[in-house]
N, C-alpha and C positions, 0 to 999 in steps of 0.2 A: 287401391280397387278403393270404391266408397263404399257406404255403409246403404243396404238395402234397407227403406221407408215400411214398415208397419201400415197393412191398407186401415183408414180413418174409418170404412164403414163396418171391418168386423172389429176392431176396436175396441167400437162403444156397443156390440153384441155377443160377444163372446167376452168369456172370462177363463181361463188358465189356475188352477190350483197347484198346488202347490210341489199335490205327489203328479203333476202332468195329463192331470187329466181338465177337457176342455166344456165346461159348463154352459149350454143357451138357454135363451128363455121359452117355456112352455108355448106352442100354437093358441090359435082360435079364446086370446087371451083379451084381444085391442076394444072388441067391439059387441052389440046381443051380451049383454052380459046382465040382463035382465030376465032372459030364457033360461037362461045355466042356471044349473041346482045352487046351492050356497057350496056343498059339498065339494064340488067341481069349480067353484068360485075359491077356493080353499089351499085349492092346491095349484094352482097359478102364479100362488106366491113364491113357489119354493125353482129354485132351477133344475134342470131338466140335463143329464150328464147325453152330450154329444154323439151320435149312430159313430158306431166305430169303422164308417163305408165312408163318412166326411172324415175322416180323420187327419188324410195326407193331405189333403185340400188347403184342409183352415188353417194345419201347421204353417204352408205357407205361406201362406193367409197375415198370419201375426208373427210368422219370422222365429216359428219358437223349436225349437232344438228337440 
């Protein structure tokens, strides 16, 4: 049986930590930054943990056990 491939789009957008959590980039960070507060823009630098309801789908795309 051949190995299953990881989805390239998911591989680029999500990161799996050593403890198994899946991290993603925050939303609304790519444009209109001149209208956002400095506090909001600082928070965009950090990764955010994925919502529990999305774990099943993402683990399938990333081929994570």
